[in-house]
C-alpha positions, 0 to 999 in steps of 0.5 A, spaced: 135 805 312 134 799 309 137 799 301 132 797 295 133 791 291 130 789 285 125 784 289 122 791 293 121 795 286 118 788 282 111 791 284 112 797 281 115 795 275 109 790 274 104 796 275 108 800 269 109 794 264 101 793 266 100 800 264 104 800 258 101 794 255 094 796 256 096 803 253 100 800 247 094 795 245 088 800 245 093 804 239 097 798 237 093 799 229 090 806 229 085 807 223 084 814 220 078 817 218 077 823 214 073 828 217 075 834 213 078 836 207 081 843 206 082 848 200 085 854 198 085 859 193 092 861 196 095 855 194 094 849 189 095 844 195 089 840 198 088 838 204 085 832 208 084 832 216 083 826 219 081 823 226 087 817 228 082 813 232 084 806 236 081 799 236 077 801 241 074 808 237 078 812 242 081 818 239 089 818 239 090 824 234 089 827 228 093 827 221 094 832 216 095 830 209 097 834 203 095 833 195 103 835 195 105 829 199 106 832 206 104 829 212 103 831 219 102 826 225 099 830 232 098 826 238 092 828 242 097 831 248 100 835 243 093 839 240 090 839 247 097 843 249 094 849 253 101 853 250 098 854 244 097 847 240 101 845 234 103 849 228 099 845 222 101 849 216 107 853 215 110 858 209 117 860 209 118 858 216 113 862 219 106 858 222 100 860 218 095 856 221 095 853 228 090 848 231 089 847 239 085 843 243 080 845 249 081 838 253 079 834 248 076 828 251 079 821 247 072 817 248 067 823 246 072 829 243 071 836 244 071 843 242 079 845 237 080 852 235 084 853 229 088 860 229 090 863 222 095 869 220 090 873 218 095 879 216 103 877 216 105 884 215 101 887 222 101 879 225 094 879 227 090 872 227 083 870 226 080 865 230 075 859 227 072 854 233 069 847 231 067 841 235 069 834 233 064 830 236 064 821 237 058 819 233 058 811 235 065 809 231 065 815 227 068 822 228 065 828 226 066 835 225 060 840 227 061 848 227 055 852 232 054 859 229 049 864 228 046 858 223 046 853 229 049 847 229 051 843 223 055 838 221 061 840 215 065 836 210 070 842 208 074 848 210 076 854 204 081 858 207 080 865 203 087 868 202 087 875 204 092 879 198 094 887 199 095 890 192 095 882 189 101 879 194 099 874 199 099 877 206 095 872 210 088 868 210 082 872 210 077 868 213 076 861 214 069 858 211 066 852 213 061 847 208 
């Protein structure tokens, strides 16, 4: 067997370099487009959900910024992870809101599920689905329910309380 030298590896190294260079160019200067605002009666913190977009307008991830100064960045590969997606909100170390993509395409978007802890005592979860769609160079969020398909700009996370104590999120209202 002939030993493999640097010259033999050169085509592979060049191919890897070209792939890395073309990928880094497309996400070199990503921008954020605010797609949703979030509020809740369980906390004073307001949230801004943004689509992180490459120079070509492709979706590369999501960013969530809180009015309390918190910031979370999620790459599309993590959102599309079939093992549960990403934790968006934690309280006292416990995940209370998760986001998971259903094979979101970076060019066109797709469906996103938001899971929310409905009752922390029993461990029950609720779920809401919406669509993140590309409209030209703009990304927009839609819900599709009994009222039909409509564009939304905000989510309200209604607190679930028992005897005055917060135990979870009762439901999410899309506006």
